[in-house]
C-alpha positions as CSV (number, residue, x, y, z in Angstrom):
1,M,6.9,-8.3,15.8
2,R,7.9,-4.7,16.2
3,D,5.0,-2.3,15.5
4,L,4.9,-1.4,11.8
5,L,3.6,2.1,12.7
6,D,6.8,2.8,14.6
7,R,8.9,2.6,11.4
8,Q,9.7,5.1,8.7
9,L,8.1,3.2,5.9
10,L,4.9,1.1,5.7
11,Y,4.6,-0.3,2.2
12,V,1.1,-1.6,1.4
13,T,0.7,-3.8,-1.7
14,G,-1.3,-6.8,-2.9
15,K,-3.3,-7.9,-5.9
16,G,-5.2,-5.2,-7.7
17,G,-8.7,-4.4,-6.5
18,V,-8.4,-5.8,-3.0
19,G,-8.7,-2.5,-1.1
20,K,-5.0,-1.4,-0.7
21,T,-6.0,2.3,-0.6
22,T,-8.6,1.7,2.1
23,V,-6.1,-0.2,4.3
24,A,-3.3,2.3,3.6
25,L,-5.5,5.2,4.7
26,A,-6.7,3.3,7.8
27,A,-3.1,2.7,8.8
28,A,-2.1,6.3,8.2
29,L,-5.1,7.5,10.3
30,A,-4.0,5.1,13.2
31,A,-0.4,6.4,13.0
32,A,-1.5,10.1,13.0
33,Q,-3.8,9.4,16.0
34,R,-0.8,8.0,17.9
35,G,1.1,11.3,17.4
36,R,3.3,10.3,14.4
37,R,3.8,12.9,11.7
38,T,2.4,10.8,8.9
39,I,2.2,11.2,5.1
40,L,0.3,8.8,2.8
41,A,2.0,8.6,-0.6
42,E,0.1,7.6,-3.7
43,V,1.9,6.5,-6.9
44,G,1.2,6.2,-10.5
45,G,-0.6,9.6,-10.8
46,Q,-3.3,8.5,-8.3
47,Q,-5.0,11.3,-6.3
48,R,-7.8,9.4,-4.5
49,I,-7.0,10.4,-0.9
50,P,-7.6,14.2,-1.2
51,R,-11.0,13.4,-2.7
52,I,-12.0,11.2,0.2
53,F,-11.4,14.2,2.4
54,G,-13.3,16.5,0.1
55,R,-10.1,18.2,-1.2
56,T,-9.7,19.0,-4.9
57,G,-7.1,20.8,-7.0
58,A,-3.9,19.3,-5.4
59,A,-1.0,19.5,-7.8
60,P,1.3,16.4,-8.3
61,G,4.0,16.4,-5.7
62,E,2.2,18.8,-3.4
63,E,2.1,17.7,0.2
64,V,-1.5,18.3,1.3
65,K,-2.4,18.5,5.0
66,L,-5.6,16.5,5.6
67,R,-5.9,16.9,9.4
68,D,-3.6,17.3,12.4
69,G,-0.6,14.9,12.0
70,L,-1.7,13.6,8.5
71,W,-0.7,14.6,5.0
72,T,-0.9,13.1,1.6
73,V,1.1,13.4,-1.6
74,S,0.8,12.0,-5.2
75,I,4.4,11.1,-6.2
76,D,5.4,12.8,-9.5
77,P,8.5,10.9,-10.9
78,V,9.6,13.8,-13.1
79,L,9.3,16.3,-10.3
80,G,11.2,13.9,-8.0
81,L,14.0,13.5,-10.6
82,E,14.2,17.3,-10.9
83,H,14.7,17.6,-7.2
84,F,17.4,14.8,-7.2
85,V,19.2,16.5,-10.1
86,A,19.1,19.8,-8.3
87,Q,20.7,18.3,-5.3
88,Q,23.5,16.8,-7.3
89,L,24.2,19.8,-9.5
90,R,23.6,22.5,-6.8
91,S,22.8,25.0,-9.6
92,R,19.3,26.1,-10.2
93,P,19.9,27.5,-13.7
94,L,21.7,24.4,-14.8
95,T,19.0,22.2,-13.3
96,Q,16.2,24.1,-15.1
97,I,18.1,23.9,-18.5
98,L,18.6,20.1,-18.1
99,T,15.2,19.1,-16.7
100,R,13.2,21.1,-19.2
101,S,15.0,19.6,-22.2
102,N,13.3,17.0,-24.4
103,V,16.3,14.7,-23.8
104,F,15.6,14.7,-20.1
105,K,11.9,13.9,-20.5
106,T,12.7,11.2,-23.1
107,F,15.1,9.6,-20.6
108,V,12.5,9.5,-17.8
109,D,9.9,7.9,-20.2
110,A,12.2,5.4,-21.9
111,A,14.8,4.3,-19.4
112,P,13.8,0.9,-17.9
113,G,13.0,1.4,-14.2
114,A,13.7,5.1,-14.2
115,R,10.3,6.1,-13.0
116,E,10.3,3.4,-10.4
117,L,13.7,4.4,-9.1
118,V,12.7,8.1,-8.8
119,T,9.3,7.2,-7.2
120,I,10.9,5.1,-4.5
121,G,13.6,7.8,-4.1
122,A,10.9,10.5,-3.6
123,I,9.2,8.2,-1.0
124,W,12.6,7.8,0.8
125,D,13.1,11.6,0.7
126,L,9.9,12.2,2.7
127,V,11.5,10.9,5.9
128,Q,14.9,12.6,5.5
129,E,15.9,15.5,7.7
130,R,17.5,17.2,4.7
131,R,15.0,17.0,1.9
132,W,15.8,17.2,-1.8
133,H,13.7,20.4,-2.0
134,K,15.0,22.8,0.7
135,G,12.4,24.0,3.1
136,L,10.1,21.0,3.0
137,P,9.6,19.3,6.4
138,S,10.3,15.6,7.1
139,Y,7.9,13.0,8.3
140,D,8.0,10.3,10.9
141,L,6.3,7.8,8.8
142,V,5.4,7.4,5.1
143,V,2.6,5.0,4.3
144,V,2.8,4.0,0.6
145,D,-0.3,3.0,-1.3
146,A,1.9,0.9,-3.6
147,P,1.1,-0.6,-7.0
148,A,-0.2,-4.2,-7.3
149,S,2.2,-6.9,-6.2
150,G,4.3,-7.5,-9.3
151,H,4.9,-3.8,-10.1
152,G,5.2,-3.1,-6.3
153,V,8.0,-5.5,-5.9
154,A,9.7,-4.3,-9.1
155,M,9.8,-0.8,-7.6
156,L,11.5,-2.1,-4.5
157,R,14.1,-3.9,-6.6
158,T,15.2,-0.9,-8.7
159,P,17.5,1.0,-6.2
160,K,19.9,-2.0,-5.9
161,T,19.7,-2.7,-9.6
162,F,20.6,0.9,-10.5
163,G,23.3,1.0,-7.9
164,D,24.9,-2.2,-9.4
165,I,24.7,-0.7,-12.9
166,A,26.1,2.7,-11.9
167,R,28.6,1.2,-9.4
168,V,30.2,4.6,-8.6
169,G,29.2,8.2,-8.4
170,P,26.3,10.0,-6.8
171,L,23.6,8.0,-8.5
172,A,25.1,4.7,-7.2
173,Q,25.5,6.1,-3.7
174,Q,22.0,7.4,-3.6
175,A,20.5,4.2,-4.9
176,Y,22.5,2.0,-2.4
177,R,21.3,4.3,0.5
178,I,17.7,3.7,-0.6
179,A,18.2,0.0,-1.1
180,E,19.7,-0.3,2.4
181,W,16.7,1.6,3.9
182,L,14.2,-0.8,2.2
183,Q,16.1,-3.8,3.6
184,D,16.3,-2.4,7.2
185,G,13.7,-4.1,9.4
186,R,14.0,-1.3,11.9
187,R,12.9,1.3,9.3
188,A,10.8,-0.4,6.7
189,G,7.8,-2.8,7.0
190,Y,5.7,-4.6,4.4
191,L,2.0,-5.2,4.6
192,A,-0.2,-7.1,2.0
193,V,-3.9,-6.7,1.4
194,A,-5.9,-9.6,0.0
195,L,-9.4,-11.0,-0.5
196,A,-10.3,-14.5,0.7
197,Q,-10.3,-15.8,-2.8
198,E,-8.1,-18.3,-4.6
199,M,-6.1,-15.8,-6.8
200,P,-5.4,-13.1,-4.2
201,V,-4.4,-15.7,-1.6
202,A,-2.0,-17.4,-4.1
203,E,-0.5,-14.1,-5.1
204,T,0.0,-13.1,-1.5
205,I,1.8,-16.3,-0.6
206,E,4.0,-15.8,-3.7
207,L,4.6,-12.1,-2.7
208,E,6.1,-13.3,0.6
209,R,8.5,-15.5,-1.3
210,T,9.4,-12.8,-3.7
211,L,10.1,-10.2,-0.9
212,R,12.5,-12.6,0.8
213,T,14.3,-13.2,-2.5
214,T,14.3,-9.6,-3.5
215,L,15.0,-7.8,-0.2
216,G,15.8,-10.5,2.2
217,R,12.8,-9.3,4.2
218,P,9.6,-11.0,5.3
219,L,6.0,-10.0,4.6
220,E,5.1,-9.1,8.1
221,A,1.3,-8.8,8.0
222,V,-1.6,-9.5,5.7
223,L,-5.1,-7.9,6.0
224,V,-7.8,-9.9,4.3
225,N,-10.6,-7.6,3.2
226,Q,-14.4,-8.0,2.9
227,I,-14.9,-11.0,5.2
228,L,-18.5,-12.0,5.5
229,P,-20.0,-12.8,9.0
230,R,-21.2,-16.3,9.9
231,R,-24.9,-15.6,10.1
232,F,-26.2,-19.2,10.2
233,N,-24.9,-22.2,12.1
234,A,-25.2,-25.7,10.8
235,A,-28.5,-26.4,12.6
236,E,-30.0,-23.2,11.2
237,Q,-28.9,-24.0,7.7
238,E,-30.5,-27.5,8.0
239,E,-33.7,-26.0,9.4
240,V,-34.0,-23.5,6.5
241,A,-33.2,-26.2,3.9
242,A,-36.1,-28.3,5.3
243,L,-38.7,-25.6,5.2
244,P,-41.9,-26.9,3.6
245,G,-43.5,-25.4,0.5
246,D,-42.8,-24.6,-3.1
247,E,-43.8,-21.0,-3.3
248,P,-41.2,-18.5,-4.6
249,R,-40.7,-16.9,-1.2
250,V,-39.6,-20.1,0.4
251,H,-37.3,-20.9,-2.5
252,G,-35.8,-17.5,-2.2
253,V,-35.0,-17.9,1.5
254,R,-33.4,-21.3,0.9
255,R,-31.3,-19.9,-1.9
256,I,-30.1,-16.9,0.1
257,V,-29.1,-18.9,3.1
258,A,-27.4,-21.6,1.1
259,S,-25.5,-19.0,-1.0
260,H,-24.3,-17.1,2.0
261,A,-23.2,-20.2,3.9
262,E,-21.3,-21.4,0.8
263,R,-19.5,-18.0,0.4
264,V,-18.6,-18.1,4.1
265,R,-17.3,-21.6,3.7
266,V,-15.1,-20.7,0.7
267,Q,-13.7,-17.6,2.5
268,Q,-12.8,-19.5,5.6
269,A,-11.1,-22.2,3.5
270,Q,-9.0,-19.6,1.8
271,L,-8.2,-17.9,5.1
272,S,-6.9,-21.2,6.4
273,K,-4.8,-21.7,3.2
274,L,-3.3,-18.3,3.6
275,R,-2.4,-18.8,7.3
276,R,-0.7,-22.1,6.4
277,G,1.1,-20.6,3.5
278,T,2.6,-17.5,5.1
279,D,4.6,-16.6,8.3
280,A,3.0,-13.2,8.4
281,S,0.4,-12.1,10.9
282,V,-3.1,-12.4,9.3
283,G,-6.0,-10.2,10.2
284,T,-9.4,-9.6,8.7
285,L,-11.6,-6.7,7.9
286,P,-15.4,-7.0,7.6
287,F,-17.5,-6.6,4.4
288,I,-19.1,-3.2,4.3
289,I,-22.2,-3.0,2.1
290,R,-21.7,0.3,0.3
291,P,-21.0,1.2,-3.3
292,A,-17.9,3.1,-2.1
293,L,-16.5,3.5,1.3
294,E,-16.6,6.9,3.0
295,L,-14.2,8.5,5.4
296,D,-16.3,7.4,8.4
297,D,-16.2,3.8,7.2
298,I,-12.4,3.9,6.9
299,E,-12.0,5.5,10.3
300,G,-14.1,2.7,11.7
301,L,-11.7,0.1,10.2
302,S,-8.6,1.9,11.5
303,P,-8.5,0.2,14.9
304,R,-8.8,-3.2,13.3
305,V,-5.9,-2.5,11.0
306,Q,-3.8,-1.3,13.9
307,A,-4.6,-4.5,15.8
308,T,-3.0,-6.5,13.0
309,I,0.0,-4.4,12.3
310,G,0.7,-3.6,16.0
C-alpha cells in the first residue's frame, strides 16, 4: 500500500464518537513532521483543533498556523461558495451582490447536497496551486476530520451527482474534477476509525463496501481506538478466581479481574471479526485513561498512527 501521507487527501471517517479527531490530528502531526505542508480541515462548524493548541478566536474559513508545517481550518460552506462564485464570475462587485442576497443564502440552506458539495470543493481547493481565493497558499496534504460514516460518504458522492445533474457548464466541470480527484488512488486515501465493539465494527465493514460502490475505491486502513492491554493470563485469572475468603476486598479483586478479562476478550473477538471482514490494514491504539486527551497524548499516538497508514 502506498503511504497515505504521501497523497493530497487523507479522509478520516467512522462511526460517531470513536475518536476521529484524535486520529486525524495524529496523522496530520506525522505528516508535518515528515516535512509535508499539511492542513487539518474540520467540517460542520467544528473548531476543536485550535483549542487543543490553546488557540481561540479563529474565524470560520481562516487557515490557522499551529506549528511549523501544520495548519488547520474550519470549512465554511457559504464562504467556500462565495469563493467559487467569484472564480466563475470574475467580478468582485457582482459576486458581492449575489452572495449577500437572501436568495443565495436560501439556496445554500435548502438545495440538497449544496453544503456537502461546497465543503468537499473547499477541501479540494486547499491543495490546488491556483486557489479560489487569490493569494492563499496551497498545501501538500489535507487531512479531513470528516463527518460520521453515512454523512461522510454522502459528501464524497455529491460532486459526481451534481456533475451528472448539471452535465455542462462550469459547475459540471468543477464537480467532475473534484469527483475524479476523490477517485484517484494516487491522490486520495481513506482511513476509518473504530472501536472494538459490535456496532462500530459492523459499520466499518459496511463503510468499505459503500466506498467501493460509491467511488470504486477501497478503505485502505482502519485504526481501532481504546484497546485495553492484556493484564492477566489464563493462569492468573484462575488464581484470582480461586482466592479464598468472602470479605468485600477479595470480592472486589475477583470482580475487577474478571471484568477486565471479559472486556479484553470481547475486544479481541471484535478485532478478529473486523480483520476477517475487511481488506484494509488494521491497526490499534491504546486506551488512555483521561477525561479528555491532551496534545502530548495525541503526539504520543502519532507514531502508531503512522505505522498503520504507512
